[in-house]
C-alpha positions in Angstrom: 24.1 4.9 -29.3 27.4 4.6 -31.2 28.8 1.5 -32.8 32.5 1.3 -33.7 34.2 -1.5 -35.7 37.9 -2.5 -35.5 39.8 -3.7 -38.6 38.9 -7.3 -37.9 35.2 -6.7 -37.9 34.7 -6.8 -34.1 32.1 -4.2 -33.0 31.9 -2.1 -29.8 28.8 -0.4 -28.5 27.8 1.8 -25.5 25.2 -0.8 -24.5 26.1 -3.3 -21.9 24.4 -6.7 -22.4 23.1 -8.1 -19.1 21.2 -11.3 -18.2 18.3 -11.2 -15.7 18.8 -13.6 -12.8 15.8 -14.4 -10.6 16.9 -14.1 -7.0 15.9 -13.9 -3.4 17.6 -11.0 -1.5 17.5 -10.9 2.3 18.1 -7.4 3.7 18.4 -6.5 7.3 14.6 -5.9 7.4 12.9 -7.5 4.4 13.0 -10.4 1.9 12.9 -9.4 -1.7 12.2 -11.5 -4.8 13.0 -10.1 -8.2 15.7 -10.0 -11.0 19.3 -8.9 -10.6 20.9 -8.0 -13.9 24.3 -9.5 -14.4 26.8 -8.7 -17.2 27.0 -11.4 -19.8 29.4 -14.2 -18.8 29.7 -12.8 -15.2 28.6 -14.4 -12.0 25.9 -13.1 -9.7 28.7 -12.6 -7.1 30.6 -10.3 -9.5 27.6 -8.1 -9.7 27.3 -8.0 -5.9 30.9 -7.1 -5.6 30.7 -3.9 -7.7 31.7 -0.8 -5.9 28.3 1.0 -6.1 26.1 1.9 -3.2 22.9 0.4 -4.6 21.9 -2.8 -6.3 19.1 -2.6 -8.8 16.3 -5.2 -8.6 13.5 -5.3 -11.2 10.0 -6.9 -11.1 10.5 -6.8 -7.4 8.2 -8.1 -4.6 9.0 -7.0 -1.1 7.9 -9.6 1.3 7.2 -9.7 5.0 9.9 -11.0 7.3 8.5 -14.6 7.1 8.3 -14.4 3.3 4.6 -15.2 3.2 3.0 -11.9 2.5 3.7 -9.5 -0.4 3.9 -6.0 1.1 4.9 -4.1 -2.0 5.3 -4.9 -5.7 7.2 -2.6 -8.1 9.0 -2.6 -11.5 12.2 -1.3 -9.9 13.8 -1.0 -6.5 17.3 0.1 -5.5 18.6 -1.7 -2.5 21.5 -0.4 -0.4 24.2 -3.0 -0.8 25.4 -2.6 2.8 22.0 -3.7 4.0 22.1 -7.1 2.1 22.5 -10.1 4.4 22.4 -12.8 1.7 21.4 -13.5 -1.9 20.3 -16.8 -3.6 19.8 -17.3 -7.3 16.3 -18.9 -7.6 17.6 -21.6 -10.0 20.0 -22.7 -7.2 17.3 -22.8 -4.6 16.4 -26.2 -3.1 13.6 -26.2 -0.6 14.0 -28.2 2.5 11.0 -30.4 1.7 12.7 -31.5 -1.6 15.7 -32.9 0.1 13.8 -35.5 2.2 
């Protein structure tokens, strides 16, 4: 890792700071629950819009189509972006029973 300083004391490093966002990801075949890592001060949508073929999800649970059964659990999974149908940040999630 290298760290460089400019004359005003600002530093630059090779490391990109990211924030883990808990999310639900619906693909064409499965529902996933895990963390998507978003660059500091960026939106989840900004991470989804990157021109990379795969989206990394950590601490992932791959659920059955109905979302009730955990089929697989892994520290890391790479999901093909073109297979993603929708993504919801869990802190934005409101269950239908909570709105009544």
